[in-house]
SEFIZA-3560 file (N, C-alpha, C; in Angstrom, 3 decimals):
REM SEFIZA-3560
<numar><xx>-4.257</xx><yy>3.741</yy><zz>19.119</zz><atom>N</atom></numar>
<numar><xx>-3.924</xx><yy>2.407</yy><zz>18.708</zz><atom>CA</atom></numar>
<numar><xx>-2.998</xx><yy>1.746</yy><zz>19.727</zz><atom>C</atom></numar>
<numar><xx>-2.102</xx><yy>2.522</yy><zz>20.318</zz><atom>N</atom></numar>
<numar><xx>-1.194</xx><yy>1.975</yy><zz>21.328</zz><atom>CA</atom></numar>
<numar><xx>-1.958</xx><yy>1.350</yy><zz>22.477</zz><atom>C</atom></numar>
<numar><xx>-2.993</xx><yy>2.021</yy><zz>22.928</zz><atom>N</atom></numar>
<numar><xx>-3.796</xx><yy>1.486</yy><zz>24.032</zz><atom>CA</atom></numar>
<numar><xx>-4.500</xx><yy>0.193</yy><zz>23.629</zz><atom>C</atom></numar>
<numar><xx>-4.920</xx><yy>0.123</yy><zz>22.395</zz><atom>N</atom></numar>
<numar><xx>-5.645</xx><yy>-1.043</yy><zz>21.914</zz><atom>CA</atom></numar>
<numar><xx>-4.757</xx><yy>-2.281</yy><zz>21.817</zz><atom>C</atom></numar>
<numar><xx>-3.531</xx><yy>-2.130</yy><zz>21.303</zz><atom>N</atom></numar>
<numar><xx>-2.672</xx><yy>-3.303</yy><zz>21.102</zz><atom>CA</atom></numar>
<numar><xx>-1.609</xx><yy>-3.471</yy><zz>22.180</zz><atom>C</atom></numar>
<numar><xx>-1.458</xx><yy>-2.469</yy><zz>23.032</zz><atom>N</atom></numar>
<numar><xx>-0.521</xx><yy>-2.573</yy><zz>24.143</zz><atom>CA</atom></numar>
<numar><xx>0.941</xx><yy>-2.480</yy><zz>23.759</zz><atom>C</atom></numar>
<numar><xx>1.230</xx><yy>-1.867</yy><zz>22.611</zz><atom>N</atom></numar>
<numar><xx>2.599</xx><yy>-1.693</yy><zz>22.147</zz><atom>CA</atom></numar>
<numar><xx>2.757</xx><yy>-0.299</yy><zz>21.578</zz><atom>C</atom></numar>
<numar><xx>3.983</xx><yy>0.227</yy><zz>21.575</zz><atom>N</atom></numar>
<numar><xx>4.205</xx><yy>1.529</yy><zz>20.951</zz><atom>CA</atom></numar>
<numar><xx>3.907</xx><yy>1.477</yy><zz>19.450</zz><atom>C</atom></numar>
<numar><xx>3.417</xx><yy>2.578</yy><zz>18.917</zz><atom>N</atom></numar>
<numar><xx>3.102</xx><yy>2.690</yy><zz>17.492</zz><atom>CA</atom></numar>
<numar><xx>3.866</xx><yy>3.879</yy><zz>16.927</zz><atom>C</atom></numar>
<numar><xx>4.540</xx><yy>3.663</yy><zz>15.810</zz><atom>N</atom></numar>
<numar><xx>5.264</xx><yy>4.723</yy><zz>15.121</zz><atom>CA</atom></numar>
<numar><xx>4.564</xx><yy>4.977</yy><zz>13.796</zz><atom>C</atom></numar>
<numar><xx>4.237</xx><yy>6.239</yy><zz>13.528</zz><atom>N</atom></numar>
<numar><xx>3.627</xx><yy>6.619</yy><zz>12.264</zz><atom>CA</atom></numar>
<numar><xx>4.692</xx><yy>7.299</yy><zz>11.425</zz><atom>C</atom></numar>
<numar><xx>4.945</xx><yy>6.737</yy><zz>10.252</zz><atom>N</atom></numar>
<numar><xx>5.947</xx><yy>7.303</yy><zz>9.349</zz><atom>CA</atom></numar>
<numar><xx>5.247</xx><yy>7.677</yy><zz>8.049</zz><atom>C</atom></numar>
<numar><xx>4.999</xx><yy>8.964</yy><zz>7.865</zz><atom>N</atom></numar>
<numar><xx>4.336</xx><yy>9.432</yy><zz>6.654</zz><atom>CA</atom></numar>
<numar><xx>5.303</xx><yy>9.389</yy><zz>5.485</zz><atom>C</atom></numar>
<numar><xx>4.849</xx><yy>8.861</yy><zz>4.367</zz><atom>N</atom></numar>
<numar><xx>5.637</xx><yy>8.781</yy><zz>3.131</zz><atom>CA</atom></numar>
<numar><xx>4.789</xx><yy>9.381</yy><zz>2.007</zz><atom>C</atom></numar>
<numar><xx>4.648</xx><yy>10.705</yy><zz>1.984</zz><atom>N</atom></numar>
<numar><xx>3.785</xx><yy>11.312</yy><zz>0.974</zz><atom>CA</atom></numar>
<numar><xx>4.467</xx><yy>11.410</yy><zz>-0.389</zz><atom>C</atom></numar>
<numar><xx>3.665</xx><yy>11.590</yy><zz>-1.400</zz><atom>N</atom></numar>
<numar><xx>4.176</xx><yy>11.875</yy><zz>-2.733</zz><atom>CA</atom></numar>
<numar><xx>3.833</xx><yy>10.821</yy><zz>-3.759</zz><atom>C</atom></numar>
<numar><xx>3.879</xx><yy>11.241</yy><zz>-5.009</zz><atom>N</atom></numar>
<numar><xx>3.665</xx><yy>10.358</yy><zz>-6.164</zz><atom>CA</atom></numar>
<numar><xx>2.353</xx><yy>9.594</yy><zz>-6.061</zz><atom>C</atom></numar>
<numar><xx>1.307</xx><yy>10.274</yy><zz>-5.668</zz><atom>N</atom></numar>
<numar><xx>-0.030</xx><yy>9.668</yy><zz>-5.595</zz><atom>CA</atom></numar>
<numar><xx>-0.036</xx><yy>8.412</yy><zz>-4.736</zz><atom>C</atom></numar>
<numar><xx>0.642</xx><yy>8.458</yy><zz>-3.618</zz><atom>N</atom></numar>
<numar><xx>0.745</xx><yy>7.386</yy><zz>-2.629</zz><atom>CA</atom></numar>
<numar><xx>1.677</xx><yy>6.252</yy><zz>-3.059</zz><atom>C</atom></numar>
<numar><xx>2.270</xx><yy>6.338</yy><zz>-4.241</zz><atom>N</atom></numar>
<numar><xx>3.148</xx><yy>5.263</yy><zz>-4.714</zz><atom>CA</atom></numar>
<numar><xx>4.397</xx><yy>5.105</yy><zz>-3.857</zz><atom>C</atom></numar>
<numar><xx>4.924</xx><yy>6.181</yy><zz>-3.309</zz><atom>N</atom></numar>
<numar><xx>6.123</xx><yy>6.088</yy><zz>-2.476</zz><atom>CA</atom></numar>
<numar><xx>5.834</xx><yy>5.276</yy><zz>-1.212</zz><atom>C</atom></numar>
<numar><xx>4.756</xx><yy>5.598</yy><zz>-0.540</zz><atom>N</atom></numar>
<numar><xx>4.388</xx><yy>4.857</yy><zz>0.666</zz><atom>CA</atom></numar>
<numar><xx>3.992</xx><yy>3.430</yy><zz>0.368</zz><atom>C</atom></numar>
<numar><xx>3.246</xx><yy>3.212</yy><zz>-0.699</zz><atom>N</atom></numar>
<numar><xx>2.831</xx><yy>1.860</yy><zz>-1.060</zz><atom>CA</atom></numar>
<numar><xx>4.038</xx><yy>1.006</yy><zz>-1.436</zz><atom>C</atom></numar>
<numar><xx>5.005</xx><yy>1.596</yy><zz>-2.115</zz><atom>N</atom></numar>
<numar><xx>6.222</xx><yy>0.873</yy><zz>-2.475</zz><atom>CA</atom></numar>
<numar><xx>7.005</xx><yy>0.492</yy><zz>-1.220</zz><atom>C</atom></numar>
<numar><xx>7.079</xx><yy>1.400</yy><zz>-0.265</zz><atom>N</atom></numar>
<numar><xx>7.770</xx><yy>1.127</yy><zz>0.999</zz><atom>CA</atom></numar>
<numar><xx>7.132</xx><yy>-0.063</yy><zz>1.720</zz><atom>C</atom></numar>
<numar><xx>5.812</xx><yy>-0.070</yy><zz>1.788</zz><atom>N</atom></numar>
<numar><xx>5.103</xx><yy>-1.153</yy><zz>2.481</zz><atom>CA</atom></numar>
<numar><xx>5.241</xx><yy>-2.466</yy><zz>1.706</zz><atom>C</atom></numar>
<numar><xx>5.177</xx><yy>-2.402</yy><zz>0.376</zz><atom>N</atom></numar>
<numar><xx>5.300</xx><yy>-3.616</yy><zz>-0.429</zz><atom>CA</atom></numar>
<numar><xx>6.659</xx><yy>-4.280</yy><zz>-0.249</zz><atom>C</atom></numar>
<numar><xx>7.695</xx><yy>-3.482</yy><zz>0.000</zz><atom>N</atom></numar>
<numar><xx>9.045</xx><yy>-4.021</yy><zz>0.149</zz><atom>CA</atom></numar>
<numar><xx>9.431</xx><yy>-4.304</yy><zz>1.605</zz><atom>C</atom></numar>
<numar><xx>8.553</xx><yy>-4.006</yy><zz>2.548</zz><atom>N</atom></numar>
<numar><xx>8.846</xx><yy>-4.215</yy><zz>3.969</zz><atom>CA</atom></numar>
<numar><xx>8.884</xx><yy>-5.702</yy><zz>4.293</zz><atom>C</atom></numar>
<numar><xx>9.593</xx><yy>-6.037</yy><zz>5.358</zz><atom>N</atom></numar>
<numar><xx>9.631</xx><yy>-7.419</yy><zz>5.824</zz><atom>CA</atom></numar>
<numar><xx>8.212</xx><yy>-7.871</yy><zz>6.179</zz><atom>C</atom></numar>
<numar><xx>7.814</xx><yy>-9.065</yy><zz>5.785</zz><atom>N</atom></numar>
<numar><xx>6.463</xx><yy>-9.545</yy><zz>6.102</zz><atom>CA</atom></numar>
<numar><xx>6.361</xx><yy>-10.030</yy><zz>7.546</zz><atom>C</atom></numar>
<numar><xx>6.525</xx><yy>-9.087</yy><zz>8.485</zz><atom>N</atom></numar>
<numar><xx>6.543</xx><yy>-9.442</yy><zz>9.900</zz><atom>CA</atom></numar>
<numar><xx>5.241</xx><yy>-9.121</yy><zz>10.622</zz><atom>C</atom></numar>
<numar><xx>4.285</xx><yy>-8.551</yy><zz>9.904</zz><atom>N</atom></numar>
<numar><xx>3.007</xx><yy>-8.222</yy><zz>10.512</zz><atom>CA</atom></numar>
<numar><xx>2.983</xx><yy>-6.904</yy><zz>11.261</zz><atom>C</atom></numar>
<numar><xx>4.064</xx><yy>-6.128</yy><zz>11.174</zz><atom>N</atom></numar>
<numar><xx>4.137</xx><yy>-4.864</yy><zz>11.900</zz><atom>CA</atom></numar>
<numar><xx>3.998</xx><yy>-3.642</yy><zz>11.007</zz><atom>C</atom></numar>
<numar><xx>3.882</xx><yy>-3.805</yy><zz>9.714</zz><atom>N</atom></numar>
<numar><xx>3.785</xx><yy>-2.677</yy><zz>8.795</zz><atom>CA</atom></numar>
<numar><xx>2.420</xx><yy>-2.697</yy><zz>8.129</zz><atom>C</atom></numar>
<numar><xx>1.725</xx><yy>-1.566</yy><zz>8.165</zz><atom>N</atom></numar>
<numar><xx>0.422</xx><yy>-1.468</yy><zz>7.516</zz><atom>CA</atom></numar>
<numar><xx>0.402</xx><yy>-0.247</yy><zz>6.606</zz><atom>C</atom></numar>
<numar><xx>-0.488</xx><yy>-0.267</yy><zz>5.647</zz><atom>N</atom></numar>
<numar><xx>-0.664</xx><yy>0.846</yy><zz>4.721</zz><atom>CA</atom></numar>
<numar><xx>-2.093</xx><yy>1.336</yy><zz>4.815</zz><atom>C</atom></numar>
<numar><xx>-2.238</xx><yy>2.601</yy><zz>5.018</zz><atom>N</atom></numar>
<numar><xx>-3.562</xx><yy>3.216</yy><zz>4.970</zz><atom>CA</atom></numar>
<numar><xx>-3.602</xx><yy>4.035</yy><zz>3.694</zz><atom>C</atom></numar>
<numar><xx>-4.362</xx><yy>3.575</yy><zz>2.726</zz><atom>N</atom></numar>
<numar><xx>-4.431</xx><yy>4.246</yy><zz>1.436</zz><atom>CA</atom></numar>
<numar><xx>-5.837</xx><yy>4.706</yy><zz>1.131</zz><atom>C</atom></numar>
<numar><xx>-5.992</xx><yy>5.224</yy><zz>-0.067</zz><atom>N</atom></numar>
<numar><xx>-7.300</xx><yy>5.698</yy><zz>-0.494</zz><atom>CA</atom></numar>
<numar><xx>-7.570</xx><yy>5.176</yy><zz>-1.903</zz><atom>C</atom></numar>
<numar><xx>-8.554</xx><yy>5.733</yy><zz>-2.555</zz><atom>N</atom></numar>
<numar><xx>-8.928</xx><yy>5.253</yy><zz>-3.881</zz><atom>CA</atom></numar>
<numar><xx>-7.774</xx><yy>5.403</yy><zz>-4.882</zz><atom>C</atom></numar>
<numar><xx>-6.935</xx><yy>6.412</yy><zz>-4.724</zz><atom>N</atom></numar>
<numar><xx>-5.799</xx><yy>6.579</yy><zz>-5.642</zz><atom>CA</atom></numar>
<numar><xx>-4.837</xx><yy>5.405</yy><zz>-5.522</zz><atom>C</atom></numar>
<numar><xx>-4.580</xx><yy>4.966</yy><zz>-4.315</zz><atom>N</atom></numar>
<numar><xx>-3.631</xx><yy>3.878</yy><zz>-4.079</zz><atom>CA</atom></numar>
<numar><xx>-4.086</xx><yy>2.580</yy><zz>-4.712</zz><atom>C</atom></numar>
<numar><xx>-5.339</xx><yy>2.247</yy><zz>-4.549</zz><atom>N</atom></numar>
<numar><xx>-5.812</xx><yy>0.920</yy><zz>-4.907</zz><atom>CA</atom></numar>
<numar><xx>-6.634</xx><yy>0.846</yy><zz>-6.190</zz><atom>C</atom></numar>
<numar><xx>-7.149</xx><yy>1.960</yy><zz>-6.685</zz><atom>N</atom></numar>
<numar><xx>-7.992</xx><yy>1.918</yy><zz>-7.883</zz><atom>CA</atom></numar>
<numar><xx>-7.439</xx><yy>2.764</yy><zz>-9.027</zz><atom>C</atom></numar>
<numar><xx>-7.081</xx><yy>4.003</yy><zz>-8.755</zz><atom>N</atom></numar>
<numar><xx>-6.644</xx><yy>4.892</yy><zz>-9.833</zz><atom>CA</atom></numar>
<numar><xx>-5.218</xx><yy>4.603</yy><zz>-10.291</zz><atom>C</atom></numar>
<numar><xx>-4.296</xx><yy>4.395</yy><zz>-9.366</zz><atom>N</atom></numar>
<numar><xx>-2.894</xx><yy>4.214</yy><zz>-9.745</zz><atom>CA</atom></numar>
<numar><xx>-2.663</xx><yy>3.045</yy><zz>-10.702</zz><atom>C</atom></numar>
<numar><xx>-3.304</xx><yy>1.902</yy><zz>-10.515</zz><atom>N</atom></numar>
<numar><xx>-3.079</xx><yy>0.814</yy><zz>-11.473</zz><atom>CA</atom></numar>
<numar><xx>-3.452</xx><yy>1.180</yy><zz>-12.913</zz><atom>C</atom></numar>
<numar><xx>-4.389</xx><yy>2.099</yy><zz>-13.098</zz><atom>N</atom></numar>
<numar><xx>-4.743</xx><yy>2.490</yy><zz>-14.466</zz><atom>CA</atom></numar>
<numar><xx>-3.905</xx><yy>3.671</yy><zz>-14.968</zz><atom>C</atom></numar>
<numar><xx>-3.230</xx><yy>4.371</yy><zz>-14.059</zz><atom>N</atom></numar>
<numar><xx>-2.418</xx><yy>5.520</yy><zz>-14.460</zz><atom>CA</atom></numar>
<numar><xx>-0.952</xx><yy>5.189</yy><zz>-14.692</zz><atom>C</atom></numar>
<numar><xx>-0.436</xx><yy>4.185</yy><zz>-13.996</zz><atom>N</atom></numar>
<numar><xx>0.979</xx><yy>3.836</yy><zz>-14.080</zz><atom>CA</atom></numar>
<numar><xx>1.130</xx><yy>2.421</yy><zz>-14.628</zz><atom>C</atom></numar>
<numar><xx>2.080</xx><yy>2.246</yy><zz>-15.542</zz><atom>N</atom></numar>
<numar><xx>2.268</xx><yy>0.928</yy><zz>-16.163</zz><atom>CA</atom></numar>
<numar><xx>2.714</xx><yy>-0.121</yy><zz>-15.166</zz><atom>C</atom></numar>
<numar><xx>3.672</xx><yy>0.234</yy><zz>-14.300</zz><atom>N</atom></numar>
<numar><xx>4.139</xx><yy>-0.749</yy><zz>-13.329</zz><atom>CA</atom></numar>
<numar><xx>4.667</xx><yy>-0.048</yy><zz>-12.092</zz><atom>C</atom></numar>
<numar><xx>4.621</xx><yy>-0.770</yy><zz>-11.019</zz><atom>N</atom></numar>
<numar><xx>5.136</xx><yy>-0.302</yy><zz>-9.745</zz><atom>CA</atom></numar>
<numar><xx>5.215</xx><yy>-1.524</yy><zz>-8.846</zz><atom>C</atom></numar>
<numar><xx>6.229</xx><yy>-1.603</yy><zz>-7.980</zz><atom>N</atom></numar>
<numar><xx>6.309</xx><yy>-2.753</yy><zz>-7.082</zz><atom>CA</atom></numar>
<numar><xx>5.087</xx><yy>-2.887</yy><zz>-6.178</zz><atom>C</atom></numar>
<numar><xx>4.371</xx><yy>-1.806</yy><zz>-5.963</zz><atom>N</atom></numar>
<numar><xx>3.225</xx><yy>-1.872</yy><zz>-5.064</zz><atom>CA</atom></numar>
<numar><xx>1.923</xx><yy>-2.185</yy><zz>-5.787</zz><atom>C</atom></numar>
<numar><xx>1.943</xx><yy>-2.251</yy><zz>-7.107</zz><atom>N</atom></numar>
<numar><xx>0.731</xx><yy>-2.519</yy><zz>-7.868</zz><atom>CA</atom></numar>
<numar><xx>0.773</xx><yy>-3.964</yy><zz>-8.357</zz><atom>C</atom></numar>
<numar><xx>-0.190</xx><yy>-4.793</yy><zz>-7.957</zz><atom>N</atom></numar>
<numar><xx>-0.176</xx><yy>-6.188</yy><zz>-8.403</zz><atom>CA</atom></numar>
<numar><xx>-0.403</xx><yy>-6.278</yy><zz>-9.905</zz><atom>C</atom></numar>
<numar><xx>0.089</xx><yy>-7.328</yy><zz>-10.543</zz><atom>N</atom></numar>
<numar><xx>-0.129</xx><yy>-7.478</yy><zz>-11.983</zz><atom>CA</atom></numar>
<numar><xx>-1.619</xx><yy>-7.621</yy><zz>-12.278</zz><atom>C</atom></numar>
<numar><xx>-2.011</xx><yy>-7.120</yy><zz>-13.424</zz><atom>N</atom></numar>
<numar><xx>-3.431</xx><yy>-7.223</yy><zz>-13.801</zz><atom>CA</atom></numar>
<numar><xx>-3.774</xx><yy>-8.661</yy><zz>-14.141</zz><atom>C</atom></numar>
<numar><xx>-4.982</xx><yy>-9.026</yy><zz>-13.823</zz><atom>N</atom></numar>
<numar><xx>-5.437</xx><yy>-10.381</yy><zz>-14.115</zz><atom>CA</atom></numar>
<numar><xx>-6.636</xx><yy>-10.294</yy><zz>-15.038</zz><atom>C</atom></numar>
<numar><xx>-6.864</xx><yy>-11.342</yy><zz>-15.741</zz><atom>N</atom></numar>
<numar><xx>-8.014</xx><yy>-11.400</yy><zz>-16.641</zz><atom>CA</atom></numar>
<numar><xx>-9.268</xx><yy>-11.633</yy><zz>-15.805</zz><atom>C</atom></numar>
<numar><xx>-10.306</xx><yy>-10.873</yy><zz>-16.086</zz><atom>N</atom></numar>
<numar><xx>-11.577</xx><yy>-11.025</yy><zz>-15.346</zz><atom>CA</atom></numar>
<numar><xx>-12.674</xx><yy>-11.463</yy><zz>-16.298</zz><atom>C</atom></numar>
<numar><xx>-12.645</xx><yy>-12.688</yy><zz>-16.660</zz><atom>N</atom></numar>
<numar><xx>-13.663</xx><yy>-13.227</yy><zz>-17.558</zz><atom>CA</atom></numar>
<numar><xx>-14.764</xx><yy>-13.861</yy><zz>-16.755</zz><atom>C</atom></numar>
<numar><xx>-15.980</xx><yy>-13.685</yy><zz>-17.215</zz><atom>N</atom></numar>
<numar><xx>-17.077</xx><yy>-14.362</yy><zz>-16.538</zz><atom>CA</atom></numar>
<numar><xx>-17.102</xx><yy>-15.816</yy><zz>-16.984</zz><atom>C</atom></numar>
<numar><xx>-17.454</xx><yy>-16.688</yy><zz>-16.077</zz><atom>N</atom></numar>
<numar><xx>-17.455</xx><yy>-18.128</yy><zz>-16.394</zz><atom>CA</atom></numar>
<numar><xx>-18.838</xx><yy>-18.640</yy><zz>-16.592</zz><atom>C</atom></numar>
//
């Protein structure tokens, strides 16, 4: 990735709690465009149905057909 963007890249692993620790870290990071999250199905699909709330999980919305 460093070669592609021409800047140093730091990888900081934040394992644990079904990716909630890392997702919470990214959700609270400064919106400067330098922090990314690489997650999996647990991060984006399973966790919202397993945990009532988390700073990294967006609020549920109503999905009604129109």
